[in-house]
N, C-alpha and C positions, 0 to 999 in steps of 0.2 A: 908774612913769610910763607913760602910754598909748604903745604902740609907734609909732603914726602921728605923735604929737607929737614923739617923739624923732627920728624920721626927718626931719621938717621942721627940727628944730633942728640936726641934723647937716648937712643939705644947705644950710642958710643960714648955717652957721658960728656958730650961736648956742649950741652946746654945746662947751665946752672938754674936753680929755681928762679932766680931773679930774671934771667934771660928768657926762660919759658913764660913766666908771668908777663913780661913786657910784650912778648910776641902774642900771647893770648889776648891780653887787654887791648892790644893794638888793632884787633879785629873788631869791626862794628858789632854792637851788642846782638843784633838780630842774626848775625852770621856765626857767632862763636860756637854754638853747639855743632853745626855742620862742619866747621873747621876742625874742631877737636875730634869728631868722628873720623874725619879723613886722616888726621895725624895718627890716630890709634888704629886705623885700618878697619874700622867697624862698618859692617853693611847694614842691611835691614834688620829690624828687631826679629828675633826668632819667635816661633810659636811657644806658648807656655805649655808645660807638661799637663796633659789632661788629668793626671792623677795628683795634681797639686793639692796638698792636704787642706782640709777645711780650716778656714781662718787665715790662710795665707793669701796674700794679694798678688795678682799677676804682675810681672816685671814691667816697670816703666822707668826709663833713665831720668835722673834728676838734672835740672838745667845747670849749665855752667855758672850762670850768675848766682844762683842759689848756693852752689858749692863754694864760690868765691866768698860770699857773705859768711857762710858757715866757718870757713877757714879763718877769716878775720876775727869774727866774734868769739870763736872758741880758742883763738890764739894758738893754733896748731903750730908746733915747732919741730925742728929736726930730731929732737930727742923724745918726741911722743911716739906712741904706737896707736895708729888710727884703726878702728875696727868698724867696718861697714856691715851692718846687720841686714841681710837681704841684698847682697852685693851684685846680683845679676851678671852682666857682662864684664864687670870689673872696672867700669869706667870711672866711678868715683874714687875707688882705691888707687888706681893708677894716677889720676889727676892730682889727688891730694899728695901722694908721694912725690911726684915730680915738681909740684909747686912749693913744697915745704921741706923735702928731704926726710920726712917722717917715714918710719916703717909702716906698712899698711897690710891689714888682714881682712879679707872678705869672707863672709859666712853666707853660703847660698845652699838652698835645699834642692834646686833643680839641677840634675846631673848635666844636662845639655849646656846650661849656662855656666856651670863650673868649668867644663871643658873649654868653652870659649874664653872665659876669664883667664884661665891658666895659659891658653894660647896667646892672649894679649900680653900677659906678663913676660912670656918667653920672647915674643916678637920685639918687645921694647927692652929686653935684657934687664928687666926690673927685678933684681935679685932680692930686694927687700919688700917685695909685694908677694903675698901668698894667698891662697884661697882654700878654705875648709868646706867640704861638702857635708851638709847635715842640717838638722833642725836647730835653729838658734836657741829655742826654748830648752834644748838639752845640752847645748855646747857653750853658751856664753859664760857659764859659771867657771869654765876651765881656762878662759882667756884672761887670766889674771894680770897679764902684762899690759893689757889695753889701758890707755889713758884718755882717749877720746872715742866715744861710741856714737855712731851715726845711724839713724833710723829714718828711711824715707818710706813711711807707710808700708812696712813689710808684712804686717799682720795686726790683728786686734784680739780682743777678748782674753781668753786664758793664756794664750802664748805670750801676749804682751805683758800680762801681769807676772808671768813666770820670769821673763827676761828682766823686768824691773826689780823683782826680788833678788835675782842673781847679781844684778848691777849693784844693789845695795850692799851685798856681801863684799864685793870688790871694793866699794867705796869706803867700807869700814877700815880698810888697810891704808888707804891714801886717797888724795883728791882725784876725782875724775871729772870729765865733762861729758854731758849727754846732749846730743843735738837731734832734733826731730823736724821732719818736713811733712806738712799735711797730715800730722798725726798728733792729736791731743794726748799727752801722756797722763796716765793716772796720777792723781795727787800723791806726793810722797814728801814727808816732812824733811827728809835728808837732801832734797833737791832745791836749790835756790836759783831762781831765774837770773840769767845774765842779760838776755834780750829775748823778747817775744814780739815779733813784728811780721805781719803778713803770714806767709806760709812757714816761716822758720822760727823755731824756738831753741835757745841754747841755755843750758843749765850747768851749774857747778855743784858738786856734792858739798855738803856743809855739816859733816859730823864734827863733834867737839875735837879740838886739836889733839887732846891727849889720846884719842883713839888711833892716831896715825903713828906707826912705829918705825 
């Protein structure tokens, strides 16, 4: 399907998740990323902020096929809240929303990327996609409505450990899924692997049932 027609269909709610998935997977594998970027009206990657905090990784979009695998393995559903930690241009948040119907929240530290991601959500009339500007190591603890947390190598070291500690606090209230790409997660007793294959790892929280209220 012509990317501009699909953009119009998405923005006017004329493309269901199933229809969007069929159009996307109907594109040859090697052309899917380019097709999606044209649907979303994304141009060249912007330059990273020279003041990017130490420990944060420059933005690089995740491939469509990896995101498709993540959605399948994490079993993302319409009643989930998908949280993209280090969301960049908002590509993964928008894609996950339109493929599943889930609400999606992006967390991004670079102001220029936040502006572009918010512009993407507005362009697609994606009212259930939002972007929060700030350091995930200070913000994740407050996104208690999240049920699927996605990390595409956004940072390492102390920031990653802090995010994992905050996710543990959320997981003590109910089950969550944590997905990482190109990012070995620190070992945590409360995380049980669902699938670890190639660049993608998907986990479910596994606190004793009585802790969920």
